[in-house]
N, C-alpha and C positions, 0 to 999 in steps of 0.2 A: 621318355620314349626314345628308343634307339632304333634307327633304321639303317640297314646295311648300305642303302643307296643315298644316304644323306651327304650332300656335297660338303667339302671342307675348304675353308679359306686358308691357303698355305702361305700367302705373303700379302703384305698390306703396306702401302706407302701413300704419302700425300705431300703436296707442296705446303710451305708456310702460307697462311692466309694473309693476303694483303688487303688492307682497307681500300674500298673503291676510290680510284683516283690517285693512289699512291704507287708503291714500288712495282706492282705487277700490272699497272694500268695500260701499258702498251702491248701486252701479250694477248694474242688471239686465243680462242679456246683450245685449238690444237697445240699451240705453243705451251699452254699450261698442262695439257693432258699427256702429251707424248713423253716428256721426261719421267713422269711417275709411272707410266705404263712400262717403259724400259726398265726402271729400277725395280718394280714389282716382279717383272719377268726374270731379272737377274737373281733376285732373292729366291724365286720359285725354283729356278734351275739349280741353285745351290742346295735347296731342300730336297729336290727330286733326284739330284745326282746326274741330271742330263738336261740338255736344252728342252724347253717347253714348246710343244706344238699347240698353237692357239686356234681354237675352232671359231671364235667370235669375240668381238669387243662390244660391250654394251655399256653405254654411259648415260647417266642422267644429266639433263640440261633443261633450263627453264626459259631463259631470255636471250639465248644466243642467236647467231646469224642464220640459223637454219642450215640446209644443205647436209644434214646428218652428221653432226660433230663426232659421233662414235666412229663412223667410217673414216672421216677425215683424220681423226687422231690416230687410228690404226695405221693408216698410210704414213702419217708424219712420224710415227714411232718406228717405222722401218719394218713392219711385219709382213710386207709382201702383198701383191695384188690379190692373192688367193684368200686372204683373211678378210671376212666381211665385217661390217659394223652396224650397230643400231643405236638409236637415241630414244630415251624414255623421258616423258614429261609427266610427273606427278607433283609438280611444283616442289615445295620444300622436302618432299619425300622421294624425289627422283633418284638420288644416288642409291638409297636403300632399295627402291623398287628395281633398279637395274641389277643389283646384286641378286635379288630374289628371282628375277627373270632368267638370269644366267644359271642360277641354281636349278630352276625348273627343268631346263634342258638337260642338265646332268642327271637329274632324278629320273628322267624318262629312259635312261639307259645309255645315252651318248657319253662315253667315258673320256672324251677329249676335254682338255682344260679350256677355260674361258677367262677373259679379263672383264671385270665389271667395276663400275665406280661412278664418278660424277665429275662434272666440270662446270664452272661458271666464270665468265668474265663480265661482271656487272659493269666494268669500266668501258667495255667496247660493245655492250649490248646496243643493237640498232634502235633508232627512234622509229616508232611505229605510228601509223596514222590511218584514219578512216575519212575518206573524202577530203584529204589534205589537212585534216585536223589531227595533230599529234596527241597521243595518249600515253600515260605512264605504264599501264598494264591492261591486258585483255580482261574481259569479265571472267569471274570465277563461277558465276551462276547466271542463268537466263533471266529475262524480264519476269517480274512477279516474285522473285526470290530476293532475300536480303543478300547484298554483296558488298559488305563494308570494306574499306581499306584496312590493311592489317593493323595499323596503329589504332584506328577507331575500334576495330574488333577487340583488340587487347584491352582498351580502355573500358569498353562495354562489359567485357568479361570480368574485369576487376571490380566494376561496380556491382554486377549481378552477384558475384561470389563474396563480396565484401573483403577483398584483398587490399590491405592498407598500403599506403606509400612506404611505411616503415618496413613491412615485410618484403616488399619489392626491392627496396634499397639494400636490405640485409642479404637477400638472395644474390643480387648482382655483386655486392662486395665480396661475398664468399666465393663466387665464381672467379673473380679477378685474383683474389688472394691465392686460391688453389692453383690457378694457371701460372702465376708468377713463381710460386714455389716449385712447380713442376719444371718450368723453363730453367730456373736457376740450378736445379738438381740434375738437369740433363735428361729428364724423362721423355722429352720429345725427340731427342736427337736421332734415334734409330729409325723413326718413321718418316722423317723429313727429307725432302729432295729440294735443296736450296735452288732458287731461281732469281735471276736479275738482281743479284746482290742481296736478296732477302733471305736471311737464315732462320728467322723465327717469326711467328705470328705477330704482326706489328701493332695489333690492338692491345696486347698485354702491357699493362703498365700500372700506374698507381691511381687508377680511376676511382677506387673506392673512397679516396679522400675527398673527391669532388661531389660524390653522390648527394649528400644532404643539401648542397647549395644549388643544385640544378632546378630550373623552373619546370613546372608541369607543362606538358605538351598541349593539354586542353584546359580551358578555364574550369577551375574547380575539380580537375581530375587528379590522377595519381601517377600516371606514366610520365617518365622523363627520358631524355636522350640517354641517360646512363642505365636505365632499366630496359632499354630497347637495344637489340644487338646491332652492331655495325655491319652494313652490307659489305661483302668482301669478294675478292677474286681468288680462285684457287681450284685445285683438282685433287682427286684421290683415285687410286687404282688398286684393285685386289685381284689375286689370281685364285680362281675356284677350280678344284680338282675333285675327282671321285674319291669316295672313302678309301683309305689305305694308301693314298699317294704321299702322305707325310703328316707331320704334326701340324696343328692349327686349330681353327674354330669350325666345328661342324654346325651346319644350320639345321637345328632340330625342328623348328616350327616358325610360322609367320602368320600375320594377319593384316589385311587391309580393310578398313571400315569407313563408313560414312557417318556424318553427324550434321547438325544444323549449320548451314552456311553462315548464319549470323554469329556463331561462336566457333570458328574453325580451330581455335587454340586448344580445345579439349579433345580433339580427335585421337591424340596419342594414348589417352587413358583407356578408351574402349579397345584400341588395337592391342595394347599391352595385356589387358585382361583376356582378350580372345587368344593371343599367342600363348600365354601361360596355360590356358585351358587346353589348347591343342597339344602343347608339349607335356601335359600331365604333371605340371609342377606349380608351385605357389611362389609368391614374391619372396618368402623367407628362404627359398632355395637358390635365389639369385645373388651372386657375389658382386656383380658390377653392372651398373646401368649407365648408358649414354643416351640421354633424351635431348634432342636438339632444342636449345634455348633460344627461341625467337624473341621472347619477351619474358621478363621476370614474372609478370602477372599470369601469363599463359602457362609458364612452367609450374608455378605454384598451384594453379587450377588443376593441372594434370596430377600433380603429386597428391593433392587433397583427395582426388577421386580414387587413386589407387592405394591410398593409405600409407604414403611414404613421407617422412619428415624432410623438410628442405635441407637440413644439415646432415642427412644420412651420409655416412662416409662412403657408401657404395655408389652414390650418385655423382657422376662427373667429377671423380676424385682429383683430376688434374685441371679442373675448370671446364666450362662449356662454352657454347657459342656467344654468350654475353661477354666473355673475355677474349675468345679466340677470333670471333667474327663469323659471318654467315654467308658463304657463297652458295646461294640458294640450291642449285642443282647438285652441288657436291656434298652438302652438309650431312645427308643421310649416309653416304659412303664414308665420310670422315668419322662418323660415329662408330662404324665398324672398325676402321683403322685404329681408333682410340681403344676399343675393346681388345683388339689384337695386341696392342702394346701393353695394356694393363694386365692381360691374362697370359697370353702366349709368350711374349717377350720377357715378361716379369717372372716366368717360371711357375705359374699356377698349375696345380696338379690336374691330371686328367679327370674329367667329370665336373670341373668348375664351370658354372654357367653365367652368362651375361645376357643383357637385353640392349638392343639398339632400337630407337623409336623416334618418330617425328609426327607432329601435327602438321596439317596441310591446308593451305588456302583453298577455299571453296567448300570446306567442311568435310575433311577426311583425316584418317590417321593410319599410320603404318608401323609395324613392329616386328622384330624377329628375336627368337630365343636361340642363342648360340652356346656351344659347349666345347670346352677344351678337350682335344684328343692328342695323345702322345704316341 
């Protein structure tokens, strides 16, 4: 499906992902987001051949300090008082949801460009409390619904689907090996905006050697610390423009779906299937997929449902969140940045398609089909 008013991502940047408590731990959300916003706008100006006038800044964020990080980041980036900002919370899908919200405004006929993305500083997330009693996270579902912690939900899903420890270890090892190879080959360089002395995602390493020795997180279970992503700090920003503004990734279709809150990890599967149907294509037509890897078990459950092998070379070819880290509100936008590098920066021909997707706490999924335009 080709639509003349499909918005196009014409630039895409991100910070390196710093594991919570490490290199980026002292940076507030706007200090993470502002540099990537500026870098994405500089790239867009080079593509467009003129400075970019920004209509809005829309950022995903889950656990930040409030106060509308999208607006705060826009001001911190120096965009001027006249540029508004908004913040989207769809938990782990927030960054991608922000991109789709910005795209919707362009689709309605407003031809001004927009910045969209996500930011999360897990290290500076405030301690929340009810009646003076601190809690780790707000409920994802109301009373009467299942609302497991994400570790428990992934363990339950692995048990329900019969996803073995060996499969999970192999999936995580593959993610790390691909990420290390990409880092060593310089495939991340063009998308990264170094911050606080951090030049690369700090979770990339030789973790696959340790995987078989890690203990299970639950008695008799299959999840380990190595098959669960590391929580991270980071940000991503993309510039969206109307069709014809330059080469990039056109947003052809998208979907947001709900699923059983007891098994939130499967949400991406139904969202991918719905987005493919909306775009009028099938999985065989897709050249690259970036599906946020919160847990190896969750990722494998999604892949099993859409009929994709875990070692498919199209899937997170440079490693996924298991290797790179998972800054909740930014990860969905980082998935689009990765697609931009794998397809647009790498010179894929016009018409090449990719998918970005995430499963979401509380029982949801989000996905988008994007297509290279030249």
